[in-house]
N, C-alpha and C positions, 0 to 999 in steps of 0.2 A: 522940535528936532531932538532935544534931549529926551523927550518922552519916547520917541521911536527907538533911540539908542538903548534906553533902559529896557524897553520891551524886547529888543533883539538880544541883549545880554541875558535877560531872564529866560528867553527861549533856549539860548545856547546852554545856559546852566542846567535847564531842565533836561535837555538832550544828553548832556554829559552825565547827569545823575542816572538817567535811564540806561545809558550805555554801561555805566559802572555797575548798576544793578544787574544788567544782563550778564556781564562778565562774572560777577559774583555768583549768580545763579548757575551759569555754565560750569564754573569751577566746582561749586558744591555738588552739582549733578555728576560731573566727571569723577570727583573724589569718591562719591558714594558708589558709583559703578566700579571703580578700581578697588574700593574696600570690599565690595561684594565678591568681585572676582578673586581677590586675595583669600577671603574666607573660604569660598568654594574650592579654590586651588589647594589651600591648606588641608581642607577636609579630605579631598580626593588624594592628595599626597600622603596624608596619614593612613588612609585605607590601603593605598598601594604599598606603602612601606611595611605595614603590618601584615597584609594579606597576599601580596603578589607572590611571595615565595611559596606560600601554601597552594596557590592556584596552580602553579606549574610543577610542583613537586609530586613525586609518585611514591608509592609504597608497594612492597612485594605481597602478592596474594597467590593463592593456588589456582590452577587452571580451571576454566569453566567445565561444566558437566559433572561436578561432584554432587553428592547427595545434599539435601537441605541440612542446614545446621553445621556446615563444614567447619572443622576445627583441626588443629594439629595437637595430638595427644602424645605425651611422653610417659613411659612406664615400663614395666617388666612383663615379658610374655611368659605365661605359666599355663599349665594344663589343669583344667578343672576335674573334679572327681568323676563327672559324667563323660570325660574324654574330650570335651570341647576346649578350644583354645581361648584363653581370656587374657585381657590386658589389665594387669594390676597397676593402676595409675599412681604416679608419685604424689605425695602430699603437697598441698598448695597453701602458701600463706595467704590468709584471707584479710582483705581490707574492706570494711563495710562503709558504704557512703551514706545511707539514709536511715540507719538504725542506731540507737544508743548502745554503748558497750555493754551495759547491764542487761539489755534485752537479748543481745547475742550470747552473753554469758549464761543466761538461763537455758539456752539450747545446747550447752556443752555436753558432749557425750551422746547426743541424740542424732538420729539420721535426719538430714535436712535436704531441702531443695533450694538451690541458690540460683538467682537470676542476676546476671551481670556479664562482664567481659571475661571470657575464658582466656587463660594464658596461652601464649605460643611457646614453641620449643625454646628452651633456655631461660624462660621467664618463670619465676616462682612466686608471682604475686597475682592475686585475682581481685579486681575491682568489682565488688558486688553491690547492687542497689537494693537487694531484698534477700533475706534469709528466712525461709519458711520451714517450720517443723512439719515433718511428714507424719500424719496420724498413724498410730500403731495398728489401728484396725483396718488400714488400707490393704485390700487384697492385691495379689500380684498382677491381676489384669486391669486394675483401675488406673486411670491417668493421675499423675501427681499434680496437685493444685499449684497454681502460680506460674504455669508454663516455664519450668526451670530450664536453665542452660546446663546445669550439672547437678548431680545428686551424690551425696556422700555423707560421711560421719564427721561432725564438727567436734574437734577435741582441742585441748590446750597442749602446747609443746611438752612432751614427756609425761602426759597423763593417759597413756594407753591408746586404745583404738586398734584398728586392724593393721596399722603400719608398724613394722618392727625392724630390728637390726639396724642396718645403715640408714634406713628411712627415718627411724626414730632418732638416731644420732643427728641427722640433719635437722630434725625438728627443734632440737635444743637451741640451735643458733637463731631460730626464727622468733619474731616477736608477734604478739597478738594470738589469734586463733589459727588453727590449721584445719584445712578441709581434706579429708582422706576420701577421694572419690571412689564410688563403687567400681568393681571390676566390670569390664566390658567384654562381651563375647566377640571374638575377633575372627574375621574372614579376610585374609590378605590376598590381594590380587596384583597382577603385574600391570594393570591398566589396559590390558588387551583382551580381557576376558578369561585369562588363565589364572589358576590358583598357584600360590607360592607355598613351598614346603615349610611349615612353621616350626618343625622340630629343630631346625638349625638355629632358631632364635630362642629356644626354650631357656629360661633363666637369664636371658640377656636384657639389658636396658635398651629400649629402642624408641625412636620417634616415628610416628605414623601420621599420615594425613587422613583424618577420619571425618565421617559425617554420621550424626545420630539418626536412627530411624525408630520412630515410636517413642513411647514414654514408659517403658517397663521400669518398675520401681527398683529392681535389683540388678538385672543384666540387660544392658541396652545393646542391641545388635548394631554393629557398625561395619562399614566396608572401608578398607584402608588401601592406600596406594603406597608401594614400596618406596621408590624415589621418583618424585614428580618434579619436572622443571617449574621454576617460579616465573611469573611474569608480573609486570608492574601495572598498577591501576591508578588512575588520576583522581584528583579531588572531585571531578564531575561524575565519575563512574563508580563511586564508592558509596556504600550504605553508611548511615550514622553508626557511631561506635562509642563505647566508653573510653576508648583510647584516642586521644586527639590526633595522633599521627596517622591513624587509619580511618578517621571519620570523614565522610563525604557528604555531598549535597544532592545526590541523584534523586532520592524520593521527594525532596523539596522542589526540585525543578520540574519533575514529572507531575506532582500534585498541583503546582502553580499553573502549568499549561492546561491541565484538565479542568481546573476550576475556572480559568479564564475562558476556556471553550464554552462551558455552560453559561457563563456570564454574558458572553457575546451573543450566543444564540437566543438568550432570553431578553437582553436589554436593548440591543441595537434594532431589531425589527419592530419591537413594541414602541421604543422611543421615537424612531423615525416616523412610524405611522401616526403616533399621537401628535408629533410636531406638524406633520402635513395637515392633519384634520384641524388643529387649532388655528393654523395660519391661513389655510385656504378654504375651509368649509364651515367652521364654527361661526355662528352669528356673534356679532360684537355687542354684547349686553353685559349686565352686571354679573350674571352667573359665570360666563367665560372669563370675565375680569377676575372674579374670585378664584377660579381654577388657575389662572396664570399667576396670581399672587401666591397661591399655595405651592405651585411648582417651584417658583423662585425661592421661597422660604425653605422648601425641602432640600434644595441643593446645598444649603448651608447647615443642615442638621448634623451633629457629631456622629461619627461612624459607629460609636458604641451603641447609640440609640437604634441604628439600623440592625445591629447585631441582636439586640433585645427583640426588635420587631420580627426579625427572621426566626428567632427562637420560638416566639409565641405563635407565629403563623405557620411556619413550615414543619416544626417539630411537635409542638403541643396540639395545634389545631388540625393540621393535615397529617400528622403522625408519620412524617418522613424521618428517616434515620439521620444521625449526625454524620453526614457523608458528603461526597463531592457535589451531589445534587443540591442539598440544602445550602451548602456554602456558596455555590454558583448563583443560586436564586437570591440569596441574601445580598451578595455583592451586586447582582443585577438591580435590585431595588435601590442600592446605594448610588449607582451611577445613572439610573434611569432619568432623574430630573436633569442631569447634565446633558444627556443625549437629546432630550426634548428641547431644551433651551438652545443648544447649538444648532439643531435642525431648524428651528424657527428663525434664528438669526440668519442662517444661510439662505433660507427661502425668502426672507424679507429683503435680502440684498438684491434679489432679481428685480429689475425695473418692471413696473406695471404695464409699460408699453408692450412687453413681450406677451403678457397674458391677453391684453386687448387686441393685439394683432392676430393672435391665434384664434380668439373667439370671433373676430370679424371675418376670418376666412372659413368659419363654420365648424370649428373644433368645439367639442364639449369642454366643460370645466376639467374633467379628469384627463382628457386628451391634452389640453394645454398644460396641465400639471405634469403629466407623464412624459411628454415628448419635448417640453420646452423648459419648464421651471426646474424640474429635478435634474436634468443634465447640467444646467448652469450652476445649480447649487450643490452638486455632488461633492466637489472639493471641500467645501465648508462642512458638509455633513460627515464625510469620512474623517476629516481632521478632528472635529468635535468628538466623534465616537471613539477614535483611537486614543485621544487625550483622556477621555473618561476611562478607558481600559488601563491606561498607564497609571491612573490614580488607584484603580481597584487592585492592581498587581502588588501595590505596596501596603495594602491595608492589613492590619493584624487584629485590631480590637474586635471586629465582627466575627472573625474566624475563631478567636478564643471563646467567645460566647457560644458559637455554633458547635464547637467541640473538635477543632483541629488537634491532632495528636502531636505532642512535643517530640517524642522519640518513636520512630517507626522503622522497622527493618524489612519491609516488603514494598513492592510497587503495586499500585492499583492496576487492574486490567487495562490494556490499551484499547481504545475505542474502535480501532481498525484491525481486522483479521483477514488472513489470506483466503480463507474458505468462505463460501456463501453462508449467510447473507452479507458478509464483508463488514458488518457493523456489530460491535459487541457493546451492549448497554450495561453490562455488569459493573462497569467502572462508576456508574452513577451512585451505587449503594456502597461503594468501598470507603473505608476510612482513609484519611489522607493527612499530609502535612504540606506546608508551603514554605517558600524561602524565608519570609519574614518570621515565621514561627521557629524555623531552624536557627535564625540569627538570635532570636530572643532566648532560646534554650542555651546556646553556646555563651552568650554574654552573661547569663546568670550563673555560670559555673566559675569556680575560683581559679582554675588553672589558666595561666597565660597562654598556653598553646590553644585552648578553646577560643580565647579572644582573637587570636590570629585567624582561626577558622571563621569566626564571625565577621572579621574584616574582609576576608576573601569572599564570603557569601554576600556581604554588602556590595562588593564590586560586581558580583554577578547580577544582583538585583538592579543595581544602577545601570549596568549594561543593557539589561532587558528593558528598563524604562526608557533609556535613551534610544534604544532600537525602535521601540514603538513610536516615539516622537519623530525619529528620522523617517519612518514609514509615512507618518502623517504629513510631514513636510513634502516628501516626494509625491504623494498622491495629490496634495493641494497644487503643487507646481504643475503636475501633468494635467490636472483638470482645468486649471486656469489657462494653460497653454492652448488647450483645444477649444476654448470659448471664443467665438467670433460674433460680436454684436452686429 
């Protein structure tokens, strides 16, 4: 009797220990989940705190329809010896970002081409990322090297130049170097096609909304609007800029969408077809087992390796440009093993009785696969494919290797056009940038305002990724709802 009691007490003690272990395990698991949610919530809260204000803020820009290179220029209207009206621009204090002071000092007194952020009205400071000396042998018809934003004479305050009088007096108060821009030939219009009498502005200091046309080394032809209404532009609709308050994410979003389009067209059909063949048609032998092992290993290869593979294959071997096409194909290689594995898993989840019943009723293997296996596995295939795209959308390392541009001030051509043939493939050879590259560029800058831009861009990228995952969940739910065994 005592032995039975002892055995019963031992069993109860064992049950209590197991229940205690279960409670501890549940508490640890719940604690880890809560900790993960807190970390994720803190990360998102930090991004929202830093970037939400930038997402919904706007800045003032000029109306659309202006000439390329649209700028606001301040200066004095004068009449040139040949009778033409010119705009003698005010001197600009120059701040150079990427060159040493002694390198800029060597160009003092020379005519230079500057690439950087042009000042707006009321701003007397220019953020330049390059100052290039113009060769003295350059003829008037030749383009100026370096794709400059503004051309003029680089002088030190009070050391001469073609600015004189009040302009030179204002230079004395400036620190660093001063850029005295070349005069511009001026044609002032009222915005409705009519010309304005410039004689009333002769000798007066004016601000005009101008756009450069051409790259003439001395006199650049511009068209100016007298007084144009301003409108606001959001963070999503603005181009990158050296000024953080005017910098936007539009080229990054457009480039990301175009690269993802190429990736989807390349990876999803090829990956789904490979998954169907390996699961339904390929013989089960050592060779296919080796292929399956390699596919599983390729899914874990670091993304930088895929970037090097894309560089060697698409750019060096196939001589493709560093463009949207090569980037999309590289990311397609990156996610291809994921699509293949998810397709095989979705097909494998379909019971064999479905295949056997279809074959018993006289269907061929392809008919059984096409009309029975694929509809039942479609939800899993779409889910895996979209999750693969959500991984590709955040990749940066392969695109750095392929040659994505950090700073871009234009949009690639859109693939759809209103006129026949309605498809424009020029975007495939266009240079591009993507949202992760935009974030990398802004984070690397020292100004805190650019860091706020990076936080805002991170929220955009997070929203795009969560949107893709939400689409995957909706498609899976809809596909499973339609399945009737």
